[in-house]
C-alpha positions as CSV (number, residue, x, y, z in Angstrom):
1,M,-22.4,32.0,35.1
2,T,-22.3,31.2,31.5
3,T,-19.4,29.9,29.6
4,S,-19.2,30.2,25.8
5,R,-17.6,27.5,23.8
6,L,-15.5,28.3,20.8
7,P,-16.5,26.5,17.7
8,A,-14.4,23.5,16.9
9,Q,-11.7,24.1,14.3
10,T,-11.9,22.0,11.3
11,R,-9.0,20.8,9.3
12,T,-9.0,19.5,5.8
13,V,-6.9,16.5,5.2
14,T,-6.2,15.2,1.8
15,T,-6.2,11.5,1.6
16,Y,-5.6,9.1,-1.3
17,R,-8.1,6.5,-0.2
18,D,-10.5,7.5,-3.0
19,T,-8.0,7.3,-5.8
20,T,-9.0,5.1,-8.7
21,G,-5.5,4.3,-9.9
22,P,-3.3,5.6,-12.7
23,P,-4.9,7.2,-15.7
24,P,-5.4,5.0,-18.8
25,G,-2.4,4.8,-21.1
26,A,0.1,5.8,-18.4
27,T,3.7,4.7,-18.7
28,P,5.1,2.2,-16.1
29,Y,6.9,5.1,-14.4
30,E,3.7,7.1,-14.0
31,R,1.7,4.0,-12.8
32,M,4.4,3.3,-10.2
33,R,4.4,6.9,-9.1
34,T,0.6,6.7,-8.5
35,Y,1.1,3.5,-6.4
36,L,3.9,5.1,-4.4
37,K,1.8,8.2,-3.7
38,A,-1.1,6.0,-2.5
39,I,0.9,4.0,0.0
40,G,3.4,6.6,1.0
41,Q,1.1,9.0,2.8
42,G,1.7,7.6,6.2
43,P,-0.2,5.3,8.5
44,R,-3.4,7.3,8.7
45,S,-3.7,8.8,5.2
46,G,-2.2,6.1,3.1
47,R,-4.1,3.2,1.7
48,G,-3.3,-0.4,0.8
49,L,-3.1,-1.4,-2.8
50,T,-5.8,-3.5,-4.4
51,R,-4.9,-6.9,-5.8
52,V,-4.9,-5.5,-9.3
53,E,-2.7,-2.6,-8.4
54,A,-0.3,-4.8,-6.4
55,R,-0.1,-7.3,-9.3
56,D,0.6,-4.4,-11.8
57,A,3.3,-2.9,-9.5
58,L,5.1,-6.3,-9.2
59,D,4.9,-6.9,-12.9
60,I,6.5,-3.5,-13.5
61,I,9.3,-4.3,-11.1
62,I,9.9,-7.8,-12.5
63,A,10.0,-6.4,-16.1
64,G,12.5,-3.7,-15.0
65,D,10.6,-0.9,-16.6
66,I,11.2,1.7,-13.9
67,P,14.4,3.1,-12.2
68,R,15.9,1.2,-9.3
69,S,15.1,4.1,-7.0
70,Q,11.3,3.6,-7.6
71,M,11.7,-0.2,-7.1
72,G,13.5,0.4,-3.8
73,G,11.0,3.0,-2.7
74,F,8.1,0.7,-3.4
75,L,9.6,-2.3,-1.6
76,L,10.7,-0.1,1.4
77,L,7.2,1.4,1.8
78,Q,5.7,-2.1,1.6
79,R,8.1,-3.2,4.3
80,F,7.1,-0.3,6.6
81,K,3.5,-0.8,6.0
Protein backbone atom coordinates (compact mmCIF):
# COMPACT_ATOMS: atom_id res chain seq x y z
CA MET A 1 0.00 0.00 0.00
CA THR A 2 1.49 3.29 -1.08
CA THR A 3 0.47 6.64 0.24
CA SER A 4 1.21 9.82 -1.61
CA ARG A 5 2.04 12.94 0.27
CA LEU A 6 0.84 16.27 -0.91
CA PRO A 7 3.56 18.87 -1.37
CA ALA A 8 3.80 21.27 1.50
CA GLN A 9 2.14 24.57 0.83
CA THR A 10 4.38 27.55 1.08
CA ARG A 11 3.27 30.91 2.26
CA THR A 12 5.07 34.15 1.64
CA VAL A 13 5.20 36.42 4.65
CA THR A 14 6.41 39.97 4.32
CA THR A 15 8.54 41.00 7.24
CA TYR A 16 10.16 44.28 8.02
CA ARG A 17 13.26 42.86 9.67
CA ASP A 18 15.39 43.75 6.68
CA THR A 19 14.38 47.38 6.40
CA THR A 20 17.20 49.85 6.47
CA GLY A 21 15.26 52.73 7.94
CA PRO A 22 13.69 55.83 6.50
CA PRO A 23 14.91 57.28 3.22
CA PRO A 24 17.44 60.11 3.36
CA GLY A 25 15.86 63.54 3.60
CA ALA A 26 12.60 62.19 5.02
CA THR A 27 10.47 64.47 7.16
CA PRO A 28 9.99 63.63 10.86
CA TYR A 29 6.47 62.41 10.04
CA GLU A 30 7.80 59.98 7.40
CA ARG A 31 10.64 58.78 9.65
CA MET A 32 8.25 58.05 12.50
CA ARG A 33 5.89 56.27 10.10
CA THR A 34 8.78 53.99 9.10
CA TYR A 35 9.52 53.19 12.74
CA LEU A 36 5.86 52.51 13.49
CA LYS A 37 5.65 50.16 10.52
CA ALA A 38 8.75 48.29 11.70
CA ILE A 39 7.60 47.66 15.26
CA GLY A 40 3.86 47.41 14.62
CA GLN A 41 3.85 44.19 12.61
CA GLY A 42 3.11 41.92 15.54
CA PRO A 43 5.24 39.69 17.71
CA ARG A 44 6.50 37.46 14.90
CA SER A 45 6.96 39.85 12.00
CA GLY A 46 7.89 43.02 13.83
CA ARG A 47 11.40 43.96 14.73
CA GLY A 48 13.01 46.02 17.42
CA LEU A 49 14.52 49.39 16.64
CA THR A 50 18.24 49.91 16.54
CA ARG A 51 19.77 52.35 19.00
CA VAL A 52 20.07 54.99 16.29
CA GLU A 53 16.43 54.56 15.25
CA ALA A 54 15.19 54.63 18.85
CA ARG A 55 17.24 57.76 19.54
CA ASP A 56 15.85 59.45 16.42
CA ALA A 57 12.29 58.48 17.34
CA LEU A 58 12.59 59.90 20.85
CA ASP A 59 14.25 63.08 19.54
CA ILE A 60 11.29 63.54 17.19
CA ILE A 61 8.83 63.05 20.06
CA ILE A 62 10.64 65.44 22.38
CA ALA A 63 10.86 68.10 19.67
CA GLY A 64 7.11 67.77 19.03
CA ASP A 65 7.59 67.50 15.26
CA ILE A 66 4.84 64.92 14.75
CA PRO A 67 1.12 64.71 15.59
CA ARG A 68 0.12 63.47 19.01
CA SER A 69 -1.52 60.44 17.43
CA GLN A 70 1.86 59.24 16.14
CA MET A 71 3.47 59.93 19.50
CA GLY A 72 0.81 57.92 21.29
CA GLY A 73 0.98 55.10 18.76
CA PHE A 74 4.73 54.80 19.11
CA LEU A 75 4.65 54.77 22.90
CA LEU A 76 1.77 52.29 22.95
CA LEU A 77 3.54 49.90 20.58
CA GLN A 78 6.71 50.11 22.67
CA ARG A 79 4.67 49.31 25.76
CA PHE A 80 3.13 46.21 24.17
CA LYS A 81 6.45 45.08 22.80
